[in-house]
N, C-alpha and C positions, 0 to 999 in steps of 0.2 A: 227533375230528379228529386229535389227537396220536397216538392209537393207529393210525389209518389211515395216517398219514404214516410213522411210525417202526416199527410193530410188525406190521402185517398181512403185508407181503411176507416178512420173516424167518420168521414163523410158517408161511407156505405151504411153506417149504423146511425146516421142522422145526429152526429155529435161534432163538436169542435175538437181540436187537438187537446185542449185542457179538460173538457168534459170527459173525453175518452181516457185521458191520463188519470183523472180522479176515479173513474169507474174501475180501471185496471188496477190501480193501487189499492182500492178498497177490496176488490176481488182477491188480490194476492194476499192481503192481510187476513181475509176470511179463510183462505186456503191454509195459511200458516196456522191459524187457530184450530182448524179442523185437524191438521197434522199433529199439533200438540195434544189435542184431546184424544186422538187415536193412539198416540204414543203412551199417554198416561193410562188409557184403557187397556192397552196391551200388558202393562205391568200390574195394574190393579183393576181387574175386570168389572168390579161393581161401580167404578167411577166412569162418568161420561159415556154411558151405554149407548146413547143415540145421538150424541152431540155431533160427531163428525158426519154421520149420514144425513142428519138434518141440515147442516150447513151446506153440504154438497147438493142436496136436493133443492135448497133455496137458490144456490148459485146457478144450477142447471135451469131452473124456472126463469131466473132473471136474464140469462143469456139467450134463451130460446124464445123470449117474448120481445126481442129487439129486432131491428132491421138486420139484413145480412150484408 
């Protein structure tokens, strides 16, 4: 049960638990940054015009070039 909860998914993408944790934490931080840039852009449209979409495109490329 413990292995299924904590180890199965990281193993599917060829990572250890801690490698996967680091990847997911960095991913969430970048999503948070994209959300912040989008929020600022909503209020002041001339700021961060492409920042959120660039971050999302980078994250998409990173997740789709890994194991499943």
